[in-house]
C-alpha positions as CSV (number, residue, x, y, z in Angstrom):
1,M,26.5,14.3,-69.7
2,P,29.9,13.5,-68.1
3,C,29.9,11.5,-64.9
4,T,31.8,12.9,-62.0
5,R,33.7,10.6,-59.7
6,R,33.1,11.0,-55.9
7,T,36.1,11.3,-53.7
8,P,36.2,9.4,-50.3
9,K,35.5,12.7,-48.6
10,Q,32.3,13.2,-50.6
11,R,31.1,9.7,-49.6
12,L,31.3,10.7,-45.9
13,L,29.3,13.9,-46.3
14,P,25.9,12.2,-45.6
15,I,27.2,10.6,-42.5
16,L,28.7,13.9,-41.3
17,T,25.4,15.6,-42.1
18,V,23.4,13.3,-39.8
19,C,25.9,13.6,-37.0
20,L,25.9,17.4,-37.3
21,V,22.2,17.7,-37.2
22,L,21.9,15.3,-34.2
23,E,24.6,17.3,-32.3
24,C,22.7,20.6,-33.1
25,I,19.5,19.2,-31.8
26,R,21.0,17.8,-28.6
27,A,23.0,21.0,-27.9
28,G,20.1,23.3,-28.7
29,V,22.0,25.2,-31.3
30,G,19.9,27.3,-33.7
31,S,20.2,27.8,-37.3
32,S,22.3,31.0,-36.7
33,G,25.2,29.1,-35.0
34,T,28.8,30.1,-35.2
35,P,30.5,31.2,-38.4
36,G,32.4,28.0,-38.8
37,N,29.3,25.8,-38.2
38,S,27.3,28.0,-40.6
39,T,29.8,27.3,-43.4
40,K,29.6,23.6,-42.7
41,Q,25.9,23.6,-42.7
42,Q,25.7,25.5,-46.0
43,T,28.2,23.0,-47.5
44,A,26.1,20.0,-46.2
45,S,22.9,21.6,-47.4
46,T,24.4,22.2,-50.9
47,H,25.4,18.6,-51.1
48,S,22.2,17.2,-49.7
49,S,20.2,19.2,-52.2
50,S,21.8,17.0,-54.9
51,V,20.5,13.9,-53.2
52,K,16.8,13.6,-53.7
53,G,14.6,13.5,-50.5
54,K,17.5,13.7,-48.0
55,E,16.6,17.0,-46.5
56,R,13.0,16.0,-45.7
57,S,14.0,12.9,-43.7
58,L,16.5,14.9,-41.6
59,T,14.1,17.6,-40.6
60,L,11.1,15.5,-39.7
61,P,12.0,12.8,-37.2
62,A,9.6,10.0,-36.5
63,E,8.0,9.8,-33.0
64,A,6.3,7.0,-31.2
65,N,5.0,6.4,-27.6
66,T,4.1,3.2,-25.8
67,S,2.5,2.6,-22.4
68,L,3.9,-0.5,-20.9
69,S,2.8,-2.3,-17.7
70,V,5.3,-4.8,-16.2
71,P,4.8,-7.0,-13.0
72,V,7.4,-6.5,-10.3
73,D,10.3,-8.9,-10.0
74,T,10.2,-9.8,-13.7
75,K,12.4,-9.0,-16.6
76,A,11.4,-6.2,-19.1
77,V,13.0,-5.6,-22.5
78,L,12.5,-2.2,-24.2
79,L,13.2,-2.3,-27.9
80,C,14.4,0.7,-30.0
81,P,12.7,0.5,-33.3
82,P,13.1,0.6,-36.3
83,D,15.8,-1.7,-37.6
84,N,19.0,-0.2,-36.3
85,S,21.6,-2.0,-38.3
86,T,22.6,1.3,-39.9
87,A,22.2,3.4,-36.8
88,L,25.1,5.9,-36.3
89,L,24.1,6.9,-32.8
90,V,21.7,5.4,-30.3
91,T,20.8,7.2,-27.0
92,W,18.6,6.1,-24.2
93,T,17.4,8.7,-21.7
94,I,15.9,7.3,-18.5
95,S,13.8,9.6,-16.3
96,L,12.7,8.0,-13.0
97,R,10.9,9.5,-10.0
98,D,13.0,11.6,-7.7
99,Q,16.2,10.8,-9.6
100,P,18.3,12.8,-12.2
101,P,18.0,11.6,-15.8
102,C,20.3,8.7,-16.8
103,T,21.8,8.6,-20.3
104,R,23.2,5.6,-22.1
105,A,24.6,6.1,-25.6
106,Y,26.4,4.1,-28.3
107,R,28.4,5.5,-31.2
108,R,29.0,3.2,-34.2
109,D,31.8,5.3,-35.8
110,N,34.1,4.5,-32.9
111,N,32.2,1.5,-31.4
112,E,32.0,3.0,-28.0
113,T,29.4,3.2,-25.2
114,S,29.0,5.9,-22.6
115,E,26.7,6.6,-19.7
116,R,25.9,9.5,-17.4
117,N,24.1,9.5,-14.0
118,C,23.4,5.8,-14.3
119,T,23.7,4.1,-10.9
120,D,21.1,1.3,-11.1
121,E,22.9,-1.9,-12.2
122,R,19.5,-3.6,-13.0
123,I,19.2,-1.4,-16.0
124,S,21.6,-2.2,-18.8
125,W,22.0,-3.1,-22.5
126,E,20.3,-6.4,-23.3
127,S,23.2,-7.5,-25.5
128,R,25.8,-5.9,-27.7
129,P,24.5,-2.4,-28.6
130,D,26.1,-2.6,-32.1
131,Q,23.8,-5.6,-32.8
132,N,20.8,-4.8,-30.7
133,P,20.5,-1.5,-28.8
134,A,17.5,-2.7,-26.7
135,L,17.5,-1.9,-23.0
136,Q,16.7,-4.5,-20.3
137,I,15.5,-4.1,-16.7
138,D,16.2,-7.3,-14.6
139,P,14.5,-7.6,-12.2
140,V,11.9,-4.8,-12.3
141,A,11.3,-2.9,-9.0
142,I,8.8,-0.4,-7.9
143,T,11.3,2.4,-8.3
144,H,11.5,1.7,-12.1
145,D,8.3,3.6,-12.7
146,G,9.1,6.4,-15.3
147,Y,9.9,7.3,-18.9
148,Y,12.4,5.6,-21.1
149,R,13.2,7.3,-24.4
150,C,15.3,5.9,-27.3
151,E,16.7,8.2,-30.0
152,V,18.3,6.9,-33.1
153,A,20.4,8.8,-35.7
154,A,20.7,6.9,-39.0
155,P,21.6,7.9,-42.6
156,D,18.0,8.0,-43.6
157,G,16.7,10.1,-40.7
158,L,16.1,10.6,-36.9
159,F,13.8,8.3,-34.9
160,G,12.5,8.5,-31.4
161,H,10.5,6.2,-29.2
162,T,9.3,6.8,-25.6
163,Y,8.1,4.2,-23.2
164,C,5.9,5.1,-20.2
165,L,6.7,2.2,-17.8
166,R,4.3,1.3,-15.0
167,V,5.2,-1.4,-12.5
168,L,2.5,-3.7,-11.2
169,V,2.5,-5.1,-7.7
170,P,0.1,-7.9,-6.7
171,P,-1.5,-7.3,-3.2
172,K,-1.3,-9.7,-0.3
173,V,-4.8,-10.8,0.5
174,T,-6.0,-11.9,3.9
175,L,-9.5,-12.7,5.3
176,F,-10.1,-12.8,9.1
177,R,-12.4,-11.9,12.0
178,D,-11.2,-9.3,14.4
179,S,-11.7,-9.2,18.2
180,S,-15.0,-7.4,17.9
181,G,-16.4,-10.2,15.6
182,T,-16.3,-8.1,12.4
183,V,-15.2,-9.9,9.2
184,V,-12.3,-8.1,7.5
185,C,-10.8,-8.6,4.0
186,R,-7.5,-6.9,3.3
187,A,-5.5,-6.4,0.1
188,A,-2.2,-5.0,1.3
189,A,0.5,-3.1,-0.7
190,G,-1.0,-3.5,-4.2
191,K,-0.2,-1.3,-7.2
192,P,-2.6,-0.1,-8.4
193,S,-5.2,-0.4,-5.7
194,A,-7.4,-3.6,-5.7
195,Q,-11.2,-4.0,-5.6
196,I,-13.0,-6.2,-3.0
197,F,-16.3,-7.9,-3.4
198,W,-18.3,-10.0,-0.8
199,T,-20.4,-13.1,-0.9
200,P,-23.1,-12.9,0.4
201,R,-23.6,-9.2,0.0
202,G,-24.0,-7.2,3.2
203,D,-23.4,-3.8,4.7
204,C,-19.8,-3.3,3.6
205,H,-17.3,-0.4,3.8
206,A,-13.9,-0.1,2.2
207,E,-11.0,2.2,3.0
208,E,-7.7,2.9,1.1
209,E,-4.4,3.6,2.7
210,P,-1.5,4.9,0.5
211,L,1.9,3.6,1.6
212,G,4.0,6.3,0.1
213,N,5.9,4.1,-2.5
214,G,3.1,3.9,-5.0
215,T,1.4,0.9,-3.4
216,V,-2.0,1.0,-1.7
217,T,-3.6,-1.1,1.1
218,V,-7.4,-1.6,0.7
219,Q,-9.4,-2.9,3.7
220,S,-13.1,-3.8,3.6
221,T,-15.3,-4.7,6.6
222,C,-18.7,-6.3,6.2
223,H,-21.7,-6.9,8.4
224,W,-24.9,-8.8,7.9
225,E,-27.6,-7.2,10.0
226,G,-30.0,-9.6,11.5
227,R,-29.0,-12.6,9.3
228,Q,-27.7,-16.0,10.2
229,V,-24.5,-16.6,8.2
230,S,-22.5,-19.8,8.2
231,N,-19.6,-18.8,5.8
232,V,-18.5,-15.8,3.8
233,S,-16.0,-15.1,1.0
234,C,-14.2,-12.1,-0.4
235,S,-13.0,-11.8,-3.9
236,V,-10.1,-9.4,-4.8
237,S,-9.9,-8.1,-8.3
238,H,-6.5,-6.8,-9.5
239,V,-4.7,-6.3,-12.8
240,T,-2.1,-8.9,-11.8
241,G,-4.8,-11.5,-11.1
242,N,-7.9,-12.3,-9.1
243,K,-8.0,-14.1,-5.8
244,S,-10.9,-15.4,-3.5
245,L,-10.7,-16.4,0.1
246,F,-13.4,-18.2,2.3
247,L,-14.1,-18.0,6.0
248,E,-16.3,-20.5,7.8
249,L,-18.2,-19.1,10.8
250,K,-19.7,-21.0,13.7
251,T,-23.2,-22.3,13.2
252,G,-25.8,-19.8,14.2
253,D,-23.4,-16.9,14.3
254,Q,-25.3,-13.7,13.8
255,L,-23.1,-11.0,12.4
256,S,-24.5,-7.6,13.3
257,P,-22.8,-4.3,13.8
258,N,-24.6,-3.9,17.2
259,S,-24.2,-7.5,18.5
260,T,-20.9,-6.9,20.3
261,T,-22.2,-3.6,21.8
262,F,-25.4,-5.4,22.9
263,Y,-23.5,-8.1,24.7
264,I,-21.1,-5.7,26.4
265,T,-24.0,-3.5,27.5
266,S,-25.9,-6.5,28.9
267,F,-22.9,-7.7,30.8
268,F,-22.4,-4.2,32.2
269,W,-26.0,-3.9,33.5
270,F,-25.9,-7.5,34.9
271,A,-22.7,-6.7,36.8
272,L,-24.2,-3.4,38.0
273,V,-27.4,-5.1,39.3
274,L,-25.3,-7.8,40.9
275,V,-23.2,-5.2,42.7
276,A,-26.3,-3.4,43.9
277,L,-27.8,-6.7,45.2
278,V,-24.6,-7.4,47.1
279,I,-24.6,-4.0,48.6
280,V,-28.2,-4.2,49.6
281,G,-27.7,-7.6,51.1
282,S,-24.7,-6.5,53.0
283,I,-26.6,-3.6,54.5
284,G,-29.5,-5.9,55.4
285,L,-27.1,-8.4,57.1
286,W,-25.4,-5.6,59.0
287,K,-28.7,-4.2,60.3
288,T,-29.9,-7.7,61.4
289,H,-26.6,-8.2,63.2
290,C,-26.9,-4.8,64.9
291,C,-30.5,-5.5,66.0
292,R,-29.5,-8.8,67.5
293,K,-26.8,-7.2,69.5
294,C,-29.1,-4.5,70.7
295,K,-31.8,-7.1,71.8
296,L,-29.1,-9.2,73.6
297,K,-27.8,-6.2,75.5
298,K,-31.3,-5.1,76.5
299,T,-32.2,-8.6,77.7
300,E,-29.1,-8.8,79.8
301,A,-29.8,-5.4,81.4
302,T,-33.4,-6.4,82.2
303,S,-32.3,-9.6,84.0
304,V,-29.8,-7.6,86.2
305,V,-32.5,-5.1,87.2
306,E,-35.0,-7.9,88.1
307,E,-32.4,-9.6,90.2
308,E,-31.6,-6.4,92.1
309,E,-35.3,-5.7,92.6
310,M,-35.9,-9.2,94.0
311,Q,-33.1,-9.2,96.5
312,P,-34.8,-7.0,99.2
313,Y,-38.0,-8.9,98.8
314,A,-36.2,-12.2,99.4
315,S,-34.5,-10.8,102.5
316,Y,-37.8,-9.6,103.9
317,T,-39.4,-13.0,103.2
318,E,-36.7,-14.8,105.1
319,K,-37.1,-12.6,108.2
320,N,-40.9,-12.6,108.4
321,N,-41.8,-16.1,107.2
322,P,-42.4,-18.5,110.2
323,L,-41.9,-21.5,107.9
324,Y,-38.4,-20.2,107.2
325,D,-37.7,-20.1,110.9
326,T,-39.1,-23.5,111.5
327,V,-37.1,-25.0,108.6
328,S,-34.0,-23.2,109.8
329,K,-34.4,-24.6,113.3
């Protein structure tokens, strides 16, 4: 059977076939297409039928998905498998929350890179895309939560890989005693939310407060009804790491949810009784003072009356008493 010699144009047909299929997929063009494209597709199909197995690799792209958790303020590298040494076109599509999709692409035929709607300078190629089309995020921020998809067009087929990136934020843990005497353990601005455990166990209650940027603050308060407690500890469990804090209390402290209310109520009643006693005492002193004044005025009035009554009698005595005359003479 005679051997036919391939021309340079025939050697480029597989490459043109891959690029044509990729462009059709990205542009959403159906099999009907325009007359010119239909003729090219028929020519490519005729040629690919002579190459065993080519049509199957072009119509069934390989897909893969990966969930990736990365701590905030670190560096993340997203690979684009498989081996891309023969890749003709590599495209990264980045879909972040509340932002338009960003597209970064590299074409090997003209050794050019392009991008669209990409404004975050922290997201870039890790190195030269012709050698390694991996994507890097340095440093990772909370806003980098989202989907990162890599699409590769190679002579042996189409490949796609999607990363679901979740950013982790460690919470800031504090343990303190508030003004009412309640012990509080707080894990602030963590992503995802943290879990809080107490030692010793008591009557504890936890609340979560979403902060709007994906982080959550968890606050737990704990009481020990009718128990003498010298020190307590809270342990915070989080995917970024665990942390425990200790708080030493005064000897003999009795942490009760009603202790503060009891002291406030007792002080209130004591003050009320004290005010009542002051008022009653003041009234008593006022009455005593008034009575004394009344008695004094009555005594003075009685003395004046007695003197007035005794004056006529004294005059009569002086006139009729012989001794008085004698003494006078």
